[in-house]
C-alpha positions as CSV (number, residue, x, y, z in Angstrom):
1,X,-35.9,-53.8,-51.8
2,X,-36.4,-54.0,-48.4
3,X,-34.8,-57.6,-47.5
4,X,-33.9,-60.8,-48.5
5,X,-37.2,-62.6,-47.8
6,X,-39.1,-59.8,-50.1
7,X,-36.3,-60.3,-52.8
8,X,-36.9,-64.0,-52.5
9,X,-40.7,-63.8,-52.8
10,X,-40.7,-61.6,-55.6
11,X,-38.2,-64.0,-57.7
12,X,-40.3,-67.1,-56.5
13,X,-43.4,-65.3,-58.0
14,X,-41.9,-63.7,-61.5
15,X,-40.3,-67.5,-62.0
16,X,-43.4,-69.4,-61.0
17,X,-45.6,-67.3,-63.5
18,X,-42.9,-67.0,-66.3
19,X,-42.8,-71.0,-66.1
20,X,-46.8,-71.0,-66.2
21,X,-47.2,-72.9,-63.2
22,X,-49.7,-72.3,-60.5
23,X,-48.8,-72.4,-56.8
24,X,-50.6,-76.0,-56.5
25,X,-48.5,-77.0,-59.5
26,X,-45.6,-75.7,-58.2
27,X,-46.0,-77.3,-54.8
28,X,-46.7,-80.6,-56.2
29,X,-43.5,-80.5,-58.2
30,X,-41.5,-80.0,-54.7
31,X,-43.6,-82.1,-52.4
32,X,-44.5,-79.2,-50.4
33,X,-48.4,-77.6,-50.1
34,X,-49.5,-74.6,-51.8
35,X,-49.9,-72.8,-48.5
36,X,-46.3,-73.4,-48.2
37,X,-45.6,-71.8,-51.8
38,X,-48.1,-68.8,-50.7
39,X,-46.0,-67.8,-47.7
40,X,-43.0,-67.7,-49.7
41,X,-44.6,-65.6,-52.2
42,X,-45.9,-63.5,-49.6
43,X,-42.6,-63.2,-47.8
44,X,-44.2,-64.6,-44.4
45,X,-41.7,-67.5,-44.4
46,X,-38.5,-68.3,-46.2
47,X,-37.7,-71.8,-48.0
48,X,-35.1,-73.9,-46.4
49,X,-31.9,-74.5,-48.2
50,X,-32.8,-77.9,-49.6
51,X,-36.1,-76.4,-50.8
52,X,-33.9,-73.4,-52.8
53,X,-32.0,-75.8,-54.4
54,X,-35.5,-77.9,-55.6
55,X,-36.8,-74.3,-56.4
56,X,-33.7,-73.7,-58.6
57,X,-33.8,-76.8,-60.4
58,X,-37.2,-76.4,-61.4
59,X,-36.5,-73.0,-62.6
60,X,-33.1,-73.8,-64.3
61,X,-31.5,-71.4,-62.0
62,X,-29.5,-71.3,-59.0
63,X,-30.2,-71.0,-55.2
64,X,-27.7,-68.0,-55.3
65,X,-30.0,-66.0,-57.9
66,X,-33.2,-66.7,-56.1
67,X,-31.3,-65.1,-53.0
68,X,-30.2,-62.0,-54.9
69,X,-26.2,-63.2,-55.8
70,X,-24.8,-62.3,-58.9
71,X,-26.6,-64.8,-61.2
72,X,-29.9,-63.0,-61.4
73,X,-33.0,-65.0,-61.5
74,X,-34.8,-64.3,-64.5
75,X,-37.4,-65.9,-66.5
76,X,-36.5,-68.7,-69.4
77,X,-37.0,-65.9,-72.3
78,X,-35.7,-63.0,-70.5
79,X,-32.3,-65.4,-69.6
80,X,-32.2,-66.4,-73.2
81,X,-32.2,-62.9,-74.6
C-alpha cells in the first residue's frame, strides 16, 4: 500500500460497503456532506481525528484500525469469523 491516506480511504470504503451504507447515509450519521465522504474514500483528503473517532464508532472498530494499526479494520462478518 502506498501511503496512509490510501489505506484509510480503502478502509472507509470497505467498511461503508460492508455496512450497506451509501456515502450520503454515512455522511448523515457523521453530520458531514457526502462530498467529504467521497474525498475521504478517494484519498483526496483525510478525516480529522474527531471524524476518525466517529467513523470508528459507526463501524464498530477503532481509529487505530482505520489508520492501519494492529487492530485491523474488518467488515463485521469478517471480524466475527
